[in-house]
C-alpha positions in Angstrom: -21.8 -11.0 21.7 -22.4 -7.4 22.8 -20.1 -4.4 21.6 -21.8 -1.4 23.6 -21.0 2.4 22.7 -18.4 2.4 25.4 -16.0 -0.8 24.3 -16.8 0.3 20.6 -15.1 3.6 20.6 -12.2 1.5 23.3 -11.5 -0.4 20.5 -12.0 2.1 17.7 -9.7 4.4 19.5 -6.6 1.5 20.2 -6.8 0.9 17.1 -6.2 4.0 15.7 -3.6 4.8 18.0 -1.5 2.0 16.6 -2.0 2.6 13.5 -3.6 5.1 13.2 -6.7 4.1 10.8 -10.0 5.5 12.1 -13.5 4.2 12.4 -16.3 6.1 13.0 -19.2 4.7 14.3 -21.1 4.6 11.4 -18.6 1.8 11.0 -19.6 -0.3 14.5 -20.9 -3.1 12.7 -18.4 -3.5 10.5 -15.8 -3.5 13.3 -18.1 -5.6 15.9 -17.9 -8.4 13.0 -14.8 -9.0 13.1 -13.9 -8.6 16.8 -16.1 -11.0 17.2 -15.2 -13.2 14.9 -11.3 -13.3 16.5 -13.1 -13.2 20.4 -15.0 -16.2 19.5 -11.8 -18.1 18.1 -10.6 -17.4 21.7 -13.2 -18.9 22.8 -13.8 -15.7 25.0 -16.9 -15.5 26.4 -17.1 -11.3 26.2 -15.8 -8.6 23.4 -14.8 -7.2 27.3 -12.5 -9.5 27.2 -11.3 -9.6 24.5 -10.4 -6.6 24.6 -8.4 -6.4 27.6 -6.4 -8.7 26.1 -5.1 -6.9 23.3 -4.8 -3.6 25.0 -2.3 -5.5 27.6 -0.8 -7.8 25.5 2.8 -8.7 25.3 2.7 -10.0 22.2 0.8 -8.7 19.6 0.1 -11.2 17.9 -3.5 -11.4 18.1 -4.2 -7.2 17.4 -2.0 -8.1 14.3 -4.7 -11.1 13.0 -7.1 -8.3 14.4 -5.9 -5.7 12.2 -5.8 -8.0 9.1 -9.6 -9.3 9.4 -10.5 -5.0 9.7 -8.0 -3.7 6.6 -9.8 -3.9 3.2 -8.2 -5.1 0.5 -10.0 -4.4 -3.3 -8.1 -3.7 -5.0 -6.6 -5.5 -9.1 -3.9 -4.8 -12.1 -3.5 -3.1 -13.7 -6.1 -0.5 -11.0 -6.4 3.8 -12.4 -4.6 2.9 -15.3 -4.5 6.5 -16.3 -2.1 7.1 -13.3 -0.4 4.9 -14.0 0.1 6.2 -18.3 0.9 9.2 -16.4 3.8 7.5 -14.8 5.1 5.5 -17.0 4.7 8.0 -20.6 5.4 11.1 -18.2 7.3 10.5 -15.3 9.2 7.7 -15.7 10.9 9.3 -19.0 12.1 12.4 -16.9 13.4 10.5 -14.0 15.7 8.3 -16.7 16.2 11.6 -17.9 17.8 13.2 -14.5 19.2 10.0 -13.3 22.0 10.0 -16.3 24.4 6.9 -15.4 23.0 6.2 -12.1 21.1 3.3 -13.7 18.6 2.9 -10.1 15.2 3.4 -9.4 13.7 2.9 -6.2 10.3 2.5 -5.7 7.8 1.8 -3.4 4.5 0.7 -2.4 3.1 1.7 0.5 -0.4 -0.8 1.3 0.6 -2.4 -1.3 -2.9 -4.9 -0.1 -1.8 -8.9 -2.3 0.9 -7.4 -4.5 -1.1 -5.7 -7.9 0.1 -2.7 -7.7 3.7 -2.9 -7.0 3.8 -6.1 -9.6 2.3 -4.1 -12.0 5.3 -1.8 -11.3 6.8 -3.5 -12.1 5.7 -5.3 -15.2 5.8 -1.1 -16.7 10.0 -0.4 -15.8 10.5 -3.7 -18.0 8.4 -2.7 -20.2 9.2 1.4 -20.5 13.0 0.9 -19.8 15.6 0.7 -22.6 18.1 -1.9 -21.5 16.0 -2.4 -18.4 18.1 -6.0 -17.6 21.4 -2.3 -17.2 18.7 -1.1 -14.5 19.0 -1.7 -10.6 15.4 -2.2 -10.2 14.1 -2.0 -6.7 10.7 -1.9 -5.6 10.0 -1.9 -2.1 6.2 -3.5 -1.2 4.7 -2.4 1.6 1.3 -3.2 4.6 0.2 -4.1 7.4 -1.6 -7.1 6.9 1.0 -9.4 7.0 -1.9 -12.1 5.2 -2.0 -10.1 2.4 1.7 -9.9 2.2 2.0 -13.8 2.0 -0.6 -13.5 -0.7 1.3 -11.3 -2.9 4.5 -13.4 -2.2 3.5 -16.2 -4.2 1.7 -14.1 -6.9 -0.4 -16.1 -7.7 -3.9 -14.6 -8.9 -7.3 -15.4 -10.2 -9.0 -13.8 -13.6 -10.4 -11.2 -12.2 -7.4 -9.7 -10.5 -6.1 -9.8 -13.8 -9.2 -8.7 -15.8 -7.7 -5.6 -17.0 -4.2 -6.7 -17.9 -3.2 -6.3 -21.6 -3.6 -9.5 -22.8 -0.3 -9.5 -24.5 1.4 -8.7 -21.5 -1.1 -11.8 -19.6 1.3 -13.5 -22.1 4.9 -11.9 -21.9 3.9 -11.7 -18.1 2.0 -13.9 -16.5 1.9 -18.4 -16.5 -1.1 -20.0 -15.9 -2.5 -22.6 -14.0 -5.7 -24.2 -14.8 -7.6 -20.5 -13.6 -5.1 -19.7 -12.0 -2.2 -16.8 -12.8 1.7 -16.8 -11.8 3.2 -14.2 -11.9 6.4 -14.5 -14.2 10.2 -14.9 -12.2 10.9 -11.0 -13.8 8.1 -9.7 -12.5 8.6 -10.8 -9.3 12.7 -10.4 -8.7 12.7 -6.0 -8.1 9.8 -5.7 -5.2 10.4 -6.8 -1.9 7.5 -7.2 0.3 8.1 -6.4 4.2 5.0 -5.2 6.8 5.4 -1.4 7.7 2.8 0.6 9.8 2.2 3.7 8.0 1.2 4.8 11.6 4.8 3.7 13.4 7.6 7.0 13.4 10.2 4.6 14.2 9.2 1.8 10.7 8.7 4.7 8.2 11.8 6.6 9.4 14.2 3.8 7.5 12.4 4.3 4.5 14.7 6.4 2.4 15.5 7.1 -1.4 12.4 6.6 -2.3 12.1 8.2 -6.5 8.3 7.2 -6.2 5.5 6.3 -3.3 2.4 4.8 -4.2 0.5 5.2 -1.8 -2.9 5.0 -3.5 -6.6 4.3 -2.1 -5.0 3.6 2.0 -5.1 8.1 3.4 -8.9 7.7 3.3 -8.7 5.6 5.9 -7.0 7.8 8.4 -8.0 10.9 9.8 -6.5 14.4 8.9 -3.5 14.8 12.0 -3.1 11.2 11.0 -2.9 11.3 7.2 0.2 14.8 7.3 2.4 12.2 9.8 2.1 9.8 7.1 2.4 12.3 4.4 5.1 13.4 6.0 6.7 10.8 6.2 6.5 10.3 2.8 8.5 12.7 2.3 11.2 12.6 4.6 11.4 9.2 2.2 11.7 10.4 -1.0 14.7 11.8 -2.9 15.0 15.4 -3.8 12.8 15.7 -6.9 10.4 12.3 -6.6 7.2 12.1 -7.1 4.2 10.9 -5.1 1.1 9.1 -6.3 -2.0 8.9 -4.2 -5.9 7.4 -5.1 -7.4 9.7 -6.8 -9.9 10.9 -4.1 -7.2 11.4 -2.7 -5.4 15.3 -2.7 -1.9 15.7 -1.8 -2.5 19.6 -1.3 -5.6 18.8 0.3 -2.6 17.6 3.2 0.2 19.7 3.2 1.9 22.0 1.1 6.1 21.0 0.7 5.3 18.9 -2.2 5.9 21.1 -5.7 2.6 21.4 -8.0 3.2 20.9 -11.5 1.8 19.9 -15.0 3.5 16.7 -16.7 2.0 15.5 -19.6 -2.4 16.1 -19.3 -2.0 15.5 -15.2 -1.5 17.5 -11.7 1.5 16.0 -10.2 3.4 16.0 -6.9 7.0 15.9 -6.3 9.9 16.6 -3.7 11.6 19.7 -4.6 15.4 19.4 -5.6 
């Protein structure tokens, strides 16, 4: 099947319009292979025929399958450990102190992929909070990819995913089944998985009351305007004094000036002004 530059442009504009994710021309081969795969599954003769179907169909299920194939899901437990240590040792004590007797903590892991990040955050809370059983802990884990969300709900991981888990945590919070590692129920209990399209204003508007938002290594796939739109919605979803964490190659300061910049511990962090 042939994907002309003109048709590639139509595909990427449609994807951008619906998801905020942008692919430039140097990603043409990557996009073409995934479009071809879906068109072949449906036994379509041309890629234009497939484009017409996903553009005009009232049923979004096929477009969702294409998005599943297009979205990258490279992650593992305790990824970017220095940032997680900053959250655990510096930010979490600030939140606990400000909460006082209100023992409710809500964290949003946006673009959670196969679940390693939200489960990591759950482990951190169980380890770092004094009497975690007395807390109302809620971790919203969202992604646009429905397949990775199903995988995350099962919570069964291979050795590569747990390679950076401290040995004592691996023994304490996982159960080994042959060559796989099942995340234990006490870690899974606070985590709720939900499909959320970060570029959909309606879906994003329903999220509020967050104390911390993690959205790491996702916004690099958005263009400047989409990135700003998403961060603006994150701002609205945060409680006053709440914190936001992006990936190490991403900077809130380059996207929005609305957040308060401060040094906590040995790290520059961003929060919603109180």
